[in-house]
N, C-alpha and C positions, 0 to 999 in steps of 0.2 A: 038632684044635687047631692053632693057628698056631705055626709053628716059628721060634724066635728063637735066633740065635747071638750070644753076647756074648764078645768076646775080653778077655783080661786079667781074668778073673773070680776070680783067686786072692785078691785083696785089694781094698780101697778101693771106689770107685764101682761098678765092674763086679761085685764080689762081692755087694753089697747089691742092686743092680738085678736081678741074676740071681735072687736069693731072692724079691724082691717080684713079679717077672713070673711066676715059678712059682706064687706064692700067688694070682695073678690068673687062673691057669688056662692060661697059655701053656706050650707044649712047649719048654723052655729047654735049649739046649746051652751049657753054661758051660765055656769053654776056659781053660786055664792054660798057662803057658810051658814048665814042666818037669814030668817024670813025678812028682817028689817031691810036687807040689802036688795031684795027682789024688785020692789017698786022703783027704787032709786036707779037701778041699772036699766029697767025698762024705759024710764023717762030719759036717761042719758042716751040710750039707743035711738029713741024717737027724735031727740034733738040732733043727733048725728045723721039721721035719715037712713038708718039701717034696721033690719029686722032680726031680732035675737029671740030665741026661745030661752027665757030666763028661768032657771030652776034652783030651788034650795037643795044643796048637796054638801053636807058635812061629811068629809071623807072618813071620819072616825065613827060615823053612825051606820050601823048595819042596815037599818031600814032604808036609809038614803041610798046606800050602795046598791041594794037590791032593786030599788026603784029605777036606777040608771040602766039596769039590764034590759028594760023595755024600750029604750030609746033608739036602738039600732045604730049604735055608734060605730063609725068606720075609721075615724081618726080620733085618738085620745091624747089630749095634752094634759099631762099631770103637772099642773102649775101651783096648786094649793100648797101653802107652807107657812110656817111661822119661824121666827128667829129668837132664840134664847141667848141673851148675852150674859157674861159673867165667867169667872174663873172656873176651871174644871174641879177645883177643890172647894168651891163655894156654892155652886148651883144646887138647890134643894132637889130631893128625889122626885117630887111630883112634877116639877118643871122639866126634869130630865125625861120623865116618861111622856109628858105631853109633846116634847120636841120630837120624839121618835114615833109616837102615835100619829101625829099630824103629817110629818114629813116622809115617813117611811112605811109604817104598817098599814095605815088607812089607804094611801094611794096604791100600795101593792095589792091589797085585798080587792080594791075596785078594779085594778088592772087584770087580776086573775079571771074574773068573770067576763069582762069585755074581751080580753085576748082570746078566750076560748070560743067566743062567738066569732071573732075574726078568723080563727083557724077553720071553723066550720064553713065560713064564707070563702076562705082561700085567699083573702087579702086584708090589708089593714095597716095602720101606722100607729106606733106608740111613741110619743115624744115626752121625755122626762126633763123638766126644768130643774136642772141641778144648780151648780154654782162653781165659780172658780175655787170656792172653799171646799169643793169636793175633790180638788186636786192638790191644793196647798192648805196650810193652816195659818192662823193668826191668834195671838193671845186674846182672851175674852170672848172668842166666838167658837170655842172648841166643841161645845155640844152641837151647835148648828152645823159646824164643819163635819163632825162625826156623822150626822144624819145625811149629809150630802155625799160623804165618802160611801156610805151605805147605798145610796141611790146609784152612784157610779158602778158599784159592784153588781147591783141588781140589773141595771140597764145593759151593761156589757154582757152579763150572763144571758139575759133574756134575748139579746140579739142573736146569740148562737142557738138558743133553744127554739126560737121561732123562725129561724131562717128557712128551714125546709118547708114551712107552711106558708111562705110568701108574705110574712109580716115584717115590715120595716120597723126598726127601733133606732132612735137617735136621742142625743142629749143636747141641751142648750145650757151653756155655762156662763152666766153673767158675772162680771167682776163687780167693782164698786161703782154702782150707779145711784144717782140722786133721785130716789123715789120716796124716801122717808123710811123705807124698810130697815136699812142699816142703822139709822139713828134710833129707831124704836127698839132695836135689839139692846141698845145700851141704856134703856129705861126699864126693862123688865124687872130688874132687881127691886124696884119700888113696891112691887106686890108680893115679894117672897114672904113666905111664912117660915121664918127661921130666926135665929138669934143673931142680930146684926153685930153684936160685939165679938162674935166668933169668926166673922168674915176676914179673909186675908187682905182684901182690898176695899178701899172706900170708893164705891162706884159713883158717888156724886162728883168725883174729880175726874172721871174718865169719859172719853168720847170715842166714836168710831175713828180709827187711827189714820185714815187715808182721805185725801181729796176725792170727790166723787164725780163721775162723768154724767153728761146728759144721756138719758136712757134711750134715745132714738135708735142707736144701733141694735139694741136688744129687741125693740119692737119690730124692726125690719127683719132681723134674723129669725126670731121666733115665728113670725108670720110665714116666712119663706120655708122654714123647715117643716112646719105643720102642713103647709100647702104642697109639699113635695117638690119644691123648686130648688132645694139644696139637698145633696145626697151624701154629705159627710156625716159620719156617726157622731163625732164630737164637734161642737160649734161654740167656741169661746169668744166672748166680746168683753172689752174692746180688743180687736185683733192686735193692737199695739202691745198688749200684755201677754201674748202667746209665748214669746221667748223667755220672758221673766218667769212665767208659770212653769215652763219646762225645766228651767235651770233650778228653780226652787225644789222641784221634785227630786233633784239629786242631792240636796243638802243633807238629808238624814243618813245617806251612805257615807258621808265624809265627817259627820259630826262626832266628836268625842264626848263622853258623858261628863268629863271635867271641864269642857269648854265654858268659859265665862262665869264659873261659879262665883257667887257673892258679888256679882255685878248685875245691873239692870239692863236687860236687852233693849236695843233701840226700838224694837217693835212695841214694847210696853211703854217706853217713854213717849212714843208717838201718841198714845191714847191720852196721856196727860197734857200734851202740847196742842193737840188738834181741837178746833172749835167744831161743834156739831154742824152738819149740813154745809161743809166747806166744798165748793165746787172746784173742779180742775181748772187751773188757769189756762186761758186760751193762748 
């Protein structure tokens, strides 16, 4: 059986993709960040009737990354990640560093070792769970978006670099899906170690600014990309947002530095107006 490692399998997209790949007959290593998640995931897998090899793997921990090199991974799904909400002029330094350590540096270091094993084997697949925020930006998610822009650059470059070795590289780019992740981003300010009086915004008044979709399309697409059933490099969900995403990528080319000065952008006002965990209307 083909061996798949999915990081960040304790919750969300990684959790469901691990279950579905196991149901498809893959030999799935489902990794979680902390020991406390191991037994929980094992129990959930048993309830689902699937067999998972559950491992503790914090992508920022060198010992954990080294341990993964002994697993014979043939397909790597880099799904582990965190989201730091807040204005780019407010987020404290330590929170910035953690955003990039978890989302970019740790996964890339893990991938370096496993990808070299794939090269020696002459085959393999690396799937990066990026985000629509890796292609566009929104107020108050700038640090998270920056980390996902970095992943886009890494994945696209890696695809060129590993092509001659027979290694496939792809991204999955979820938009706003109702898994709890987006709303948690807008609560991280509560543990900042900073001077709250110096903040530019009152984060108690803000929420994730968009209605959110049911996550089923991401579960299906992530599973299919990891399984090799989809061969496109970039895979954005929901597909209904592809054209909007492409159009927004053109905005910086047309924007003037004086546009809208001393007025509040509608994207920021949306964070004041939206209630947390608002689903997309059917």
